[in-house]
mmCIF file of the N, C-alpha and C atoms, coordinates in Angstrom:
data_MODEL
# 
_entry.id   MODEL 
# 
loop_
_atom_site.group_PDB 
_atom_site.id 
_atom_site.type_symbol 
_atom_site.label_atom_id 
_atom_site.label_alt_id 
_atom_site.label_comp_id 
_atom_site.label_asym_id 
_atom_site.label_entity_id 
_atom_site.label_seq_id 
_atom_site.pdbx_PDB_ins_code 
_atom_site.Cartn_x 
_atom_site.Cartn_y 
_atom_site.Cartn_z 
_atom_site.occupancy 
_atom_site.B_iso_or_equiv 
_atom_site.pdbx_formal_charge 
_atom_site.auth_seq_id 
_atom_site.auth_comp_id 
_atom_site.auth_asym_id 
_atom_site.auth_atom_id 
_atom_site.pdbx_PDB_model_num 
ATOM 1   N N  . UNK A 1 1  ? 43.915 44.584 85.976 1.00 0.00 ? 1  UNK A N  1 
ATOM 2   C CA . UNK A 1 1  ? 43.592 46.048 85.411 1.00 0.00 ? 1  UNK A CA 1 
ATOM 3   C C  . UNK A 1 1  ? 43.892 47.056 86.322 1.00 0.00 ? 1  UNK A C  1 
ATOM 4   N N  . UNK A 1 2  ? 44.260 48.174 86.002 1.00 0.00 ? 2  UNK A N  1 
ATOM 5   C CA . UNK A 1 2  ? 44.273 49.415 86.984 1.00 0.00 ? 2  UNK A CA 1 
ATOM 6   C C  . UNK A 1 2  ? 43.643 49.995 86.791 1.00 0.00 ? 2  UNK A C  1 
ATOM 7   N N  . UNK A 1 3  ? 42.901 50.466 87.896 1.00 0.00 ? 3  UNK A N  1 
ATOM 8   C CA . UNK A 1 3  ? 41.759 51.847 87.864 1.00 0.00 ? 3  UNK A CA 1 
ATOM 9   C C  . UNK A 1 3  ? 42.345 52.909 87.337 1.00 0.00 ? 3  UNK A C  1 
ATOM 10  N N  . UNK A 1 4  ? 43.503 53.399 87.681 1.00 0.00 ? 4  UNK A N  1 
ATOM 11  C CA . UNK A 1 4  ? 44.290 54.782 87.173 1.00 0.00 ? 4  UNK A CA 1 
ATOM 12  C C  . UNK A 1 4  ? 44.195 54.797 85.360 1.00 0.00 ? 4  UNK A C  1 
ATOM 13  N N  . UNK A 1 5  ? 44.189 53.534 85.113 1.00 0.00 ? 5  UNK A N  1 
ATOM 14  C CA . UNK A 1 5  ? 44.704 53.492 83.372 1.00 0.00 ? 5  UNK A CA 1 
ATOM 15  C C  . UNK A 1 5  ? 42.882 53.550 83.037 1.00 0.00 ? 5  UNK A C  1 
ATOM 16  N N  . UNK A 1 6  ? 41.985 52.877 83.695 1.00 0.00 ? 6  UNK A N  1 
ATOM 17  C CA . UNK A 1 6  ? 40.563 52.706 83.374 1.00 0.00 ? 6  UNK A CA 1 
ATOM 18  C C  . UNK A 1 6  ? 40.018 54.228 83.423 1.00 0.00 ? 6  UNK A C  1 
ATOM 19  N N  . UNK A 1 7  ? 40.570 55.047 84.762 1.00 0.00 ? 7  UNK A N  1 
ATOM 20  C CA . UNK A 1 7  ? 39.823 56.526 84.836 1.00 0.00 ? 7  UNK A CA 1 
ATOM 21  C C  . UNK A 1 7  ? 40.424 57.291 83.580 1.00 0.00 ? 7  UNK A C  1 
ATOM 22  N N  . UNK A 1 8  ? 41.932 56.937 82.973 1.00 0.00 ? 8  UNK A N  1 
ATOM 23  C CA . UNK A 1 8  ? 42.480 58.087 82.048 1.00 0.00 ? 8  UNK A CA 1 
ATOM 24  C C  . UNK A 1 8  ? 41.600 57.458 80.753 1.00 0.00 ? 8  UNK A C  1 
ATOM 25  N N  . UNK A 1 9  ? 41.474 56.409 80.493 1.00 0.00 ? 9  UNK A N  1 
ATOM 26  C CA . UNK A 1 9  ? 40.319 56.350 79.287 1.00 0.00 ? 9  UNK A CA 1 
ATOM 27  C C  . UNK A 1 9  ? 38.811 56.627 79.643 1.00 0.00 ? 9  UNK A C  1 
ATOM 28  N N  . UNK A 1 10 ? 38.387 56.875 80.511 1.00 0.00 ? 10 UNK A N  1 
ATOM 29  C CA . UNK A 1 10 ? 37.439 57.505 80.876 1.00 0.00 ? 10 UNK A CA 1 
ATOM 30  C C  . UNK A 1 10 ? 37.444 59.443 80.625 1.00 0.00 ? 10 UNK A C  1 
ATOM 31  N N  . UNK A 1 11 ? 38.444 59.733 81.100 1.00 0.00 ? 11 UNK A N  1 
ATOM 32  C CA . UNK A 1 11 ? 38.695 61.287 80.897 1.00 0.00 ? 11 UNK A CA 1 
ATOM 33  C C  . UNK A 1 11 ? 39.185 61.551 79.596 1.00 0.00 ? 11 UNK A C  1 
ATOM 34  N N  . UNK A 1 12 ? 39.512 60.443 78.352 1.00 0.00 ? 12 UNK A N  1 
ATOM 35  C CA . UNK A 1 12 ? 39.835 60.782 77.244 1.00 0.00 ? 12 UNK A CA 1 
ATOM 36  C C  . UNK A 1 12 ? 38.486 60.960 76.550 1.00 0.00 ? 12 UNK A C  1 
ATOM 37  N N  . UNK A 1 13 ? 37.448 60.614 77.355 1.00 0.00 ? 13 UNK A N  1 
ATOM 38  C CA . UNK A 1 13 ? 35.917 60.504 76.382 1.00 0.00 ? 13 UNK A CA 1 
ATOM 39  C C  . UNK A 1 13 ? 35.706 58.830 76.289 1.00 0.00 ? 13 UNK A C  1 
ATOM 40  N N  . UNK A 1 14 ? 36.170 57.808 76.433 1.00 0.00 ? 14 UNK A N  1 
ATOM 41  C CA . UNK A 1 14 ? 35.721 56.631 76.051 1.00 0.00 ? 14 UNK A CA 1 
ATOM 42  C C  . UNK A 1 14 ? 34.515 56.457 77.182 1.00 0.00 ? 14 UNK A C  1 
ATOM 43  N N  . UNK A 1 15 ? 33.280 55.466 76.276 1.00 0.00 ? 15 UNK A N  1 
ATOM 44  C CA . UNK A 1 15 ? 32.494 55.382 77.268 1.00 0.00 ? 15 UNK A CA 1 
ATOM 45  C C  . UNK A 1 15 ? 32.688 54.239 77.978 1.00 0.00 ? 15 UNK A C  1 
ATOM 46  N N  . UNK A 1 16 ? 31.823 53.540 78.720 1.00 0.00 ? 16 UNK A N  1 
ATOM 47  C CA . UNK A 1 16 ? 32.147 52.181 79.164 1.00 0.00 ? 16 UNK A CA 1 
ATOM 48  C C  . UNK A 1 16 ? 31.997 51.230 78.606 1.00 0.00 ? 16 UNK A C  1 
ATOM 49  N N  . UNK A 1 17 ? 31.167 51.318 77.230 1.00 0.00 ? 17 UNK A N  1 
ATOM 50  C CA . UNK A 1 17 ? 31.077 50.200 76.202 1.00 0.00 ? 17 UNK A CA 1 
ATOM 51  C C  . UNK A 1 17 ? 32.687 50.034 75.331 1.00 0.00 ? 17 UNK A C  1 
ATOM 52  N N  . UNK A 1 18 ? 33.205 51.042 75.306 1.00 0.00 ? 18 UNK A N  1 
ATOM 53  C CA . UNK A 1 18 ? 34.150 51.542 74.476 1.00 0.00 ? 18 UNK A CA 1 
ATOM 54  C C  . UNK A 1 18 ? 35.332 50.788 75.490 1.00 0.00 ? 18 UNK A C  1 
ATOM 55  N N  . UNK A 1 19 ? 35.371 51.056 76.642 1.00 0.00 ? 19 UNK A N  1 
ATOM 56  C CA . UNK A 1 19 ? 36.376 50.811 77.236 1.00 0.00 ? 19 UNK A CA 1 
ATOM 57  C C  . UNK A 1 19 ? 36.354 49.049 78.015 1.00 0.00 ? 19 UNK A C  1 
ATOM 58  N N  . UNK A 1 20 ? 35.241 48.529 77.977 1.00 0.00 ? 20 UNK A N  1 
ATOM 59  C CA . UNK A 1 20 ? 34.876 47.311 77.938 1.00 0.00 ? 20 UNK A CA 1 
ATOM 60  C C  . UNK A 1 20 ? 35.511 46.434 76.695 1.00 0.00 ? 20 UNK A C  1 
ATOM 61  N N  . UNK A 1 21 ? 35.364 47.176 75.635 1.00 0.00 ? 21 UNK A N  1 
ATOM 62  C CA . UNK A 1 21 ? 35.604 46.353 74.335 1.00 0.00 ? 21 UNK A CA 1 
ATOM 63  C C  . UNK A 1 21 ? 37.276 46.500 73.842 1.00 0.00 ? 21 UNK A C  1 
ATOM 64  N N  . UNK A 1 22 ? 37.465 47.483 74.411 1.00 0.00 ? 22 UNK A N  1 
ATOM 65  C CA . UNK A 1 22 ? 39.100 47.755 74.613 1.00 0.00 ? 22 UNK A CA 1 
ATOM 66  C C  . UNK A 1 22 ? 40.039 46.645 75.181 1.00 0.00 ? 22 UNK A C  1 
ATOM 67  N N  . UNK A 1 23 ? 39.302 46.689 76.877 1.00 0.00 ? 23 UNK A N  1 
ATOM 68  C CA . UNK A 1 23 ? 39.836 45.781 77.720 1.00 0.00 ? 23 UNK A CA 1 
ATOM 69  C C  . UNK A 1 23 ? 39.645 44.382 77.864 1.00 0.00 ? 23 UNK A C  1 
ATOM 70  N N  . UNK A 1 24 ? 38.933 43.968 77.290 1.00 0.00 ? 24 UNK A N  1 
ATOM 71  C CA . UNK A 1 24 ? 38.594 42.680 77.416 1.00 0.00 ? 24 UNK A CA 1 
ATOM 72  C C  . UNK A 1 24 ? 38.596 41.970 75.987 1.00 0.00 ? 24 UNK A C  1 
ATOM 73  N N  . UNK A 1 25 ? 38.918 40.395 76.048 1.00 0.00 ? 25 UNK A N  1 
ATOM 74  C CA . UNK A 1 25 ? 39.339 39.716 74.559 1.00 0.00 ? 25 UNK A CA 1 
ATOM 75  C C  . UNK A 1 25 ? 38.003 38.699 74.654 1.00 0.00 ? 25 UNK A C  1 
ATOM 76  N N  . UNK A 1 26 ? 38.229 37.653 74.047 1.00 0.00 ? 26 UNK A N  1 
ATOM 77  C CA . UNK A 1 26 ? 37.131 36.727 73.677 1.00 0.00 ? 26 UNK A CA 1 
ATOM 78  C C  . UNK A 1 26 ? 36.861 35.799 74.776 1.00 0.00 ? 26 UNK A C  1 
ATOM 79  N N  . UNK A 1 27 ? 37.794 36.222 75.806 1.00 0.00 ? 27 UNK A N  1 
ATOM 80  C CA . UNK A 1 27 ? 37.640 34.891 77.137 1.00 0.00 ? 27 UNK A CA 1 
ATOM 81  C C  . UNK A 1 27 ? 36.332 35.436 77.982 1.00 0.00 ? 27 UNK A C  1 
ATOM 82  N N  . UNK A 1 28 ? 35.496 34.721 78.633 1.00 0.00 ? 28 UNK A N  1 
ATOM 83  C CA . UNK A 1 28 ? 34.485 34.977 79.315 1.00 0.00 ? 28 UNK A CA 1 
ATOM 84  C C  . UNK A 1 28 ? 35.163 35.657 80.717 1.00 0.00 ? 28 UNK A C  1 
ATOM 85  N N  . UNK A 1 29 ? 34.555 36.938 81.263 1.00 0.00 ? 29 UNK A N  1 
ATOM 86  C CA . UNK A 1 29 ? 35.228 37.598 82.189 1.00 0.00 ? 29 UNK A CA 1 
ATOM 87  C C  . UNK A 1 29 ? 34.121 37.858 83.177 1.00 0.00 ? 29 UNK A C  1 
ATOM 88  N N  . UNK A 1 30 ? 34.465 37.760 84.521 1.00 0.00 ? 30 UNK A N  1 
ATOM 89  C CA . UNK A 1 30 ? 33.791 37.605 85.622 1.00 0.00 ? 30 UNK A CA 1 
ATOM 90  C C  . UNK A 1 30 ? 34.053 38.988 86.500 1.00 0.00 ? 30 UNK A C  1 
ATOM 91  N N  . UNK A 1 31 ? 33.025 39.548 86.896 1.00 0.00 ? 31 UNK A N  1 
ATOM 92  C CA . UNK A 1 31 ? 33.100 40.911 87.839 1.00 0.00 ? 31 UNK A CA 1 
ATOM 93  C C  . UNK A 1 31 ? 32.482 40.568 89.326 1.00 0.00 ? 31 UNK A C  1 
ATOM 94  N N  . UNK A 1 32 ? 32.969 40.269 90.151 1.00 0.00 ? 32 UNK A N  1 
ATOM 95  C CA . UNK A 1 32 ? 32.410 39.662 91.312 1.00 0.00 ? 32 UNK A CA 1 
ATOM 96  C C  . UNK A 1 32 ? 31.318 40.546 91.834 1.00 0.00 ? 32 UNK A C  1 
ATOM 97  N N  . UNK A 1 33 ? 31.193 41.997 92.059 1.00 0.00 ? 33 UNK A N  1 
ATOM 98  C CA . UNK A 1 33 ? 30.294 42.687 92.406 1.00 0.00 ? 33 UNK A CA 1 
ATOM 99  C C  . UNK A 1 33 ? 29.491 42.962 91.145 1.00 0.00 ? 33 UNK A C  1 
ATOM 100 N N  . UNK A 1 34 ? 29.339 42.567 90.071 1.00 0.00 ? 34 UNK A N  1 
ATOM 101 C CA . UNK A 1 34 ? 28.625 43.113 89.136 1.00 0.00 ? 34 UNK A CA 1 
ATOM 102 C C  . UNK A 1 34 ? 29.131 44.229 88.641 1.00 0.00 ? 34 UNK A C  1 
ATOM 103 N N  . UNK A 1 35 ? 28.898 44.470 87.249 1.00 0.00 ? 35 UNK A N  1 
ATOM 104 C CA . UNK A 1 35 ? 29.196 45.727 86.514 1.00 0.00 ? 35 UNK A CA 1 
ATOM 105 C C  . UNK A 1 35 ? 28.398 47.030 87.028 1.00 0.00 ? 35 UNK A C  1 
ATOM 106 N N  . UNK A 1 36 ? 28.980 47.902 87.471 1.00 0.00 ? 36 UNK A N  1 
ATOM 107 C CA . UNK A 1 36 ? 28.579 49.184 87.718 1.00 0.00 ? 36 UNK A CA 1 
ATOM 108 C C  . UNK A 1 36 ? 28.966 50.214 87.045 1.00 0.00 ? 36 UNK A C  1 
ATOM 109 N N  . UNK A 1 37 ? 28.289 50.735 85.988 1.00 0.00 ? 37 UNK A N  1 
ATOM 110 C CA . UNK A 1 37 ? 28.142 51.851 85.085 1.00 0.00 ? 37 UNK A CA 1 
ATOM 111 C C  . UNK A 1 37 ? 28.534 53.198 85.511 1.00 0.00 ? 37 UNK A C  1 
ATOM 112 N N  . UNK A 1 38 ? 28.390 53.376 86.786 1.00 0.00 ? 38 UNK A N  1 
ATOM 113 C CA . UNK A 1 38 ? 28.421 54.655 87.471 1.00 0.00 ? 38 UNK A CA 1 
ATOM 114 C C  . UNK A 1 38 ? 29.659 55.394 86.915 1.00 0.00 ? 38 UNK A C  1 
ATOM 115 N N  . UNK A 1 39 ? 30.074 56.495 86.433 1.00 0.00 ? 39 UNK A N  1 
ATOM 116 C CA . UNK A 1 39 ? 31.264 56.581 86.163 1.00 0.00 ? 39 UNK A CA 1 
ATOM 117 C C  . UNK A 1 39 ? 32.127 57.070 87.335 1.00 0.00 ? 39 UNK A C  1 
ATOM 118 N N  . UNK A 1 40 ? 31.726 57.325 88.648 1.00 0.00 ? 40 UNK A N  1 
ATOM 119 C CA . UNK A 1 40 ? 32.725 57.410 89.787 1.00 0.00 ? 40 UNK A CA 1 
ATOM 120 C C  . UNK A 1 40 ? 33.111 56.372 90.357 1.00 0.00 ? 40 UNK A C  1 
ATOM 121 N N  . UNK A 1 41 ? 32.264 55.157 90.196 1.00 0.00 ? 41 UNK A N  1 
ATOM 122 C CA . UNK A 1 41 ? 32.401 53.716 90.340 1.00 0.00 ? 41 UNK A CA 1 
ATOM 123 C C  . UNK A 1 41 ? 33.210 52.779 89.435 1.00 0.00 ? 41 UNK A C  1 
ATOM 124 N N  . UNK A 1 42 ? 33.076 52.872 88.194 1.00 0.00 ? 42 UNK A N  1 
ATOM 125 C CA . UNK A 1 42 ? 33.286 52.054 87.037 1.00 0.00 ? 42 UNK A CA 1 
ATOM 126 C C  . UNK A 1 42 ? 34.487 51.634 86.999 1.00 0.00 ? 42 UNK A C  1 
ATOM 127 N N  . UNK A 1 43 ? 35.497 52.434 87.279 1.00 0.00 ? 43 UNK A N  1 
ATOM 128 C CA . UNK A 1 43 ? 36.823 51.961 87.241 1.00 0.00 ? 43 UNK A CA 1 
ATOM 129 C C  . UNK A 1 43 ? 37.344 50.697 88.116 1.00 0.00 ? 43 UNK A C  1 
ATOM 130 N N  . UNK A 1 44 ? 36.964 51.328 89.188 1.00 0.00 ? 44 UNK A N  1 
ATOM 131 C CA . UNK A 1 44 ? 36.979 50.447 90.544 1.00 0.00 ? 44 UNK A CA 1 
ATOM 132 C C  . UNK A 1 44 ? 36.579 49.132 90.426 1.00 0.00 ? 44 UNK A C  1 
ATOM 133 N N  . UNK A 1 45 ? 35.203 49.019 89.853 1.00 0.00 ? 45 UNK A N  1 
ATOM 134 C CA . UNK A 1 45 ? 34.663 48.035 89.743 1.00 0.00 ? 45 UNK A CA 1 
ATOM 135 C C  . UNK A 1 45 ? 35.459 46.847 88.504 1.00 0.00 ? 45 UNK A C  1 
ATOM 136 N N  . UNK A 1 46 ? 35.364 47.787 87.701 1.00 0.00 ? 46 UNK A N  1 
ATOM 137 C CA . UNK A 1 46 ? 36.059 46.940 86.277 1.00 0.00 ? 46 UNK A CA 1 
ATOM 138 C C  . UNK A 1 46 ? 37.503 46.023 86.333 1.00 0.00 ? 46 UNK A C  1 
ATOM 139 N N  . UNK A 1 47 ? 38.152 47.015 87.494 1.00 0.00 ? 47 UNK A N  1 
ATOM 140 C CA . UNK A 1 47 ? 39.178 46.292 87.989 1.00 0.00 ? 47 UNK A CA 1 
ATOM 141 C C  . UNK A 1 47 ? 39.516 45.313 88.799 1.00 0.00 ? 47 UNK A C  1 
ATOM 142 N N  . UNK A 1 48 ? 38.464 45.107 88.984 1.00 0.00 ? 48 UNK A N  1 
ATOM 143 C CA . UNK A 1 48 ? 38.114 43.493 89.838 1.00 0.00 ? 48 UNK A CA 1 
ATOM 144 C C  . UNK A 1 48 ? 37.793 42.246 88.699 1.00 0.00 ? 48 UNK A C  1 
ATOM 145 N N  . UNK A 1 49 ? 37.465 42.264 87.513 1.00 0.00 ? 49 UNK A N  1 
ATOM 146 C CA . UNK A 1 49 ? 37.276 41.423 86.572 1.00 0.00 ? 49 UNK A CA 1 
ATOM 147 C C  . UNK A 1 49 ? 38.164 40.459 86.409 1.00 0.00 ? 49 UNK A C  1 
ATOM 148 N N  . UNK A 1 50 ? 37.912 39.215 86.337 1.00 0.00 ? 50 UNK A N  1 
ATOM 149 C CA . UNK A 1 50 ? 38.594 38.176 86.366 1.00 0.00 ? 50 UNK A CA 1 
ATOM 150 C C  . UNK A 1 50 ? 38.369 37.270 85.273 1.00 0.00 ? 50 UNK A C  1 
ATOM 151 N N  . UNK A 1 51 ? 39.176 36.875 84.402 1.00 0.00 ? 51 UNK A N  1 
ATOM 152 C CA . UNK A 1 51 ? 39.049 35.655 83.325 1.00 0.00 ? 51 UNK A CA 1 
ATOM 153 C C  . UNK A 1 51 ? 38.679 34.078 83.954 1.00 0.00 ? 51 UNK A C  1 
ATOM 154 N N  . UNK A 1 52 ? 37.312 33.782 83.764 1.00 0.00 ? 52 UNK A N  1 
ATOM 155 C CA . UNK A 1 52 ? 37.325 32.558 84.238 1.00 0.00 ? 52 UNK A CA 1 
ATOM 156 C C  . UNK A 1 52 ? 37.768 31.472 83.520 1.00 0.00 ? 52 UNK A C  1 
ATOM 157 N N  . UNK A 1 53 ? 38.364 30.681 84.631 1.00 0.00 ? 53 UNK A N  1 
ATOM 158 C CA . UNK A 1 53 ? 38.957 29.236 84.182 1.00 0.00 ? 53 UNK A CA 1 
ATOM 159 C C  . UNK A 1 53 ? 39.058 28.589 85.299 1.00 0.00 ? 53 UNK A C  1 
ATOM 160 N N  . UNK A 1 54 ? 39.993 27.410 85.331 1.00 0.00 ? 54 UNK A N  1 
ATOM 161 C CA . UNK A 1 54 ? 39.858 26.658 86.636 1.00 0.00 ? 54 UNK A CA 1 
ATOM 162 C C  . UNK A 1 54 ? 39.947 27.184 87.872 1.00 0.00 ? 54 UNK A C  1 
ATOM 163 N N  . UNK A 1 55 ? 40.778 28.138 87.767 1.00 0.00 ? 55 UNK A N  1 
ATOM 164 C CA . UNK A 1 55 ? 41.109 29.057 89.108 1.00 0.00 ? 55 UNK A CA 1 
ATOM 165 C C  . UNK A 1 55 ? 39.973 29.911 90.046 1.00 0.00 ? 55 UNK A C  1 
ATOM 166 N N  . UNK A 1 56 ? 39.022 30.165 88.967 1.00 0.00 ? 56 UNK A N  1 
ATOM 167 C CA . UNK A 1 56 ? 37.868 31.158 89.259 1.00 0.00 ? 56 UNK A CA 1 
ATOM 168 C C  . UNK A 1 56 ? 36.975 30.164 89.465 1.00 0.00 ? 56 UNK A C  1 
ATOM 169 N N  . UNK A 1 57 ? 36.459 30.224 90.780 1.00 0.00 ? 57 UNK A N  1 
ATOM 170 C CA . UNK A 1 57 ? 34.946 29.887 90.737 1.00 0.00 ? 57 UNK A CA 1 
ATOM 171 C C  . UNK A 1 57 ? 33.628 30.379 91.191 1.00 0.00 ? 57 UNK A C  1 
ATOM 172 N N  . UNK A 1 58 ? 33.029 31.382 90.394 1.00 0.00 ? 58 UNK A N  1 
ATOM 173 C CA . UNK A 1 58 ? 32.126 32.325 91.072 1.00 0.00 ? 58 UNK A CA 1 
ATOM 174 C C  . UNK A 1 58 ? 30.927 31.674 91.806 1.00 0.00 ? 58 UNK A C  1 
ATOM 175 N N  . UNK A 1 59 ? 30.998 32.180 92.689 1.00 0.00 ? 59 UNK A N  1 
ATOM 176 C CA . UNK A 1 59 ? 29.552 31.557 93.913 1.00 0.00 ? 59 UNK A CA 1 
ATOM 177 C C  . UNK A 1 59 ? 28.084 32.186 93.035 1.00 0.00 ? 59 UNK A C  1 
ATOM 178 N N  . UNK A 1 60 ? 27.367 30.984 93.281 1.00 0.00 ? 60 UNK A N  1 
ATOM 179 C CA . UNK A 1 60 ? 25.769 31.066 92.478 1.00 0.00 ? 60 UNK A CA 1 
ATOM 180 C C  . UNK A 1 60 ? 25.080 31.838 93.721 1.00 0.00 ? 60 UNK A C  1 
# 
């Protein structure tokens, strides 16, 4: 995911929920630092999202 594209969606008036729905699919997604809905940080945080599969192993 590209933070510039996410910021453009924010500038177009999409809410974080709208952006999440548009950019994620049915796969389970993990954001390493957790989801931050603050508009100033949302794009950078969402850009770190990873689809969970055999190559991604979140630490507990």
